[in-house]
C-alpha positions as CSV (number, residue, x, y, z in Angstrom):
1,M,34.2,74.1,124.8
2,T,36.9,76.8,124.5
3,L,37.9,77.6,120.9
4,S,41.6,77.6,120.2
5,P,43.0,80.8,118.6
6,R,43.9,80.4,115.0
7,L,47.7,80.5,115.2
8,P,50.2,79.3,112.7
9,F,52.1,76.0,113.5
10,F,55.8,75.6,114.2
11,V,56.8,72.2,112.8
12,Y,60.2,70.7,113.4
13,G,60.1,67.0,112.4
14,T,58.0,64.8,110.2
15,L,55.8,67.7,109.0
16,R,58.7,69.7,107.5
17,P,59.0,69.9,103.7
18,G,60.6,66.7,102.4
19,E,59.6,64.7,105.5
20,P,57.0,61.8,105.4
21,N,54.1,63.6,107.0
22,H,54.4,66.9,105.1
23,D,52.5,65.9,102.0
24,L,50.0,63.7,103.9
25,F,48.9,66.5,106.3
26,L,49.9,69.9,104.8
27,R,49.7,69.7,101.0
28,G,46.9,71.9,99.8
29,R,46.0,73.0,103.3
30,V,48.5,75.8,103.9
31,R,49.0,79.2,102.4
32,A,52.6,79.8,103.6
33,E,55.6,77.9,104.9
34,E,58.8,79.7,106.0
35,P,61.9,78.8,108.0
36,A,61.7,79.7,111.7
37,R,63.4,78.9,115.0
38,M,62.3,78.5,118.6
39,E,64.7,79.7,121.2
40,G,65.0,78.3,124.8
41,A,64.3,74.8,123.8
42,V,66.3,71.5,123.1
43,L,65.4,69.1,120.3
44,Y,65.6,65.4,121.2
45,D,65.7,62.4,118.9
46,G,62.7,60.1,119.4
47,P,61.8,56.8,117.9
48,G,61.2,58.0,114.4
49,Y,60.3,61.6,115.3
50,P,61.7,64.3,117.5
51,Y,60.5,66.1,120.6
52,V,61.0,69.7,121.7
53,V,61.7,70.1,125.4
54,E,61.5,73.7,126.7
55,E,64.4,74.9,128.8
56,V,63.6,78.0,130.9
57,G,66.5,80.3,130.5
58,G,68.3,77.8,128.3
59,G,70.3,78.8,125.2
60,G,69.1,76.0,122.9
61,V,67.5,76.7,119.5
62,V,65.2,74.4,117.5
63,H,65.0,74.9,113.8
64,G,61.8,74.3,111.9
65,D,59.2,75.9,109.7
66,L,56.3,78.3,110.4
67,V,53.2,76.9,108.7
68,T,50.2,79.1,108.1
69,A,47.0,77.2,107.3
70,R,44.4,78.3,104.7
71,P,41.5,79.7,106.8
72,E,39.0,77.2,105.3
73,E,41.3,74.3,106.2
74,Y,42.2,75.5,109.7
75,P,39.7,73.5,111.8
76,A,40.3,70.2,110.0
77,L,44.1,70.7,110.1
78,L,44.1,71.5,113.8
79,T,42.1,68.3,114.5
80,A,44.4,66.2,112.1
81,L,47.6,67.5,113.7
82,D,46.3,66.9,117.3
83,L,45.5,63.3,116.2
84,L,48.9,62.8,114.5
85,E,50.7,64.1,117.6
86,E,48.4,62.0,119.9
87,Y,47.5,65.1,121.8
88,A,44.4,65.1,123.8
89,P,44.0,68.1,126.2
90,G,44.2,66.9,129.8
91,D,45.0,63.3,128.9
92,P,48.1,62.1,131.0
93,R,48.9,59.6,128.2
94,S,49.6,62.3,125.7
95,L,53.1,62.3,124.4
96,Y,52.9,66.0,123.4
97,E,51.2,69.1,124.5
98,R,50.1,71.8,122.1
99,V,51.2,75.2,123.5
100,A,51.3,78.7,122.1
101,R,54.9,80.0,122.0
102,Q,56.9,82.7,120.4
103,V,59.0,81.6,117.4
104,L,61.2,83.8,115.2
105,R,61.1,84.0,111.4
106,E,64.5,83.2,110.0
107,T,64.2,85.8,107.2
108,D,63.8,88.9,109.4
109,G,63.8,87.8,113.0
110,T,60.1,88.8,113.5
111,A,58.5,87.2,116.5
112,V,55.3,85.2,115.8
113,R,53.1,83.4,118.2
114,A,52.5,79.8,117.0
115,W,51.3,76.4,118.1
116,V,54.1,74.1,119.0
117,Y,53.8,70.5,120.0
118,V,56.3,70.1,122.9
119,A,57.1,67.0,124.9
120,A,54.5,66.3,127.6
121,P,55.9,66.8,131.2
122,T,56.5,63.1,131.9
123,V,58.2,62.6,128.5
124,A,60.3,65.8,128.9
125,T,61.5,64.6,132.3
126,R,62.6,61.2,130.8
127,L,64.3,62.9,127.8
128,R,66.2,65.3,130.1
129,T,67.7,62.4,132.0
130,R,68.1,59.7,129.3
131,G,67.4,61.3,126.0
132,A,69.6,62.0,123.0
133,P,69.7,65.7,122.3
134,I,70.2,66.8,118.7
135,A,73.1,69.3,118.9
136,S,72.3,71.2,115.7
137,G,68.7,71.7,116.8
138,D,67.6,70.6,113.4
139,W,66.1,67.1,113.0
140,G,67.0,67.1,109.3
141,R,70.7,67.5,110.2
142,R,71.0,65.1,113.1
């Protein structure tokens, strides 16, 4: 079994502060949360939660938060978030894929490599053809 690197998480939907899953999954497990953005992606409204769809060469921006887990909480948090996002590596039924991508801190523009749950390929294809993009790139401001 390959161990995943311990990267921060870029959250953009129900895990953001003030959203329903924030306290359930992140309270007491993180040491830092800060505004961030992911460029080259489009945010789509889903049934109760959003999806990020990567657009190679696209000008879209998704706004969210960069969450750094407490070291002692990292393994349990990674497992919990994979379950929440119904992500199972290699499972074609997964709605999301967890991928390492560059995000930018809003405060100073610093690039940070982070885990991002993006729409799985079949979901992304469907969203590109029939989905509802969120023009602001911010699920809280849809």
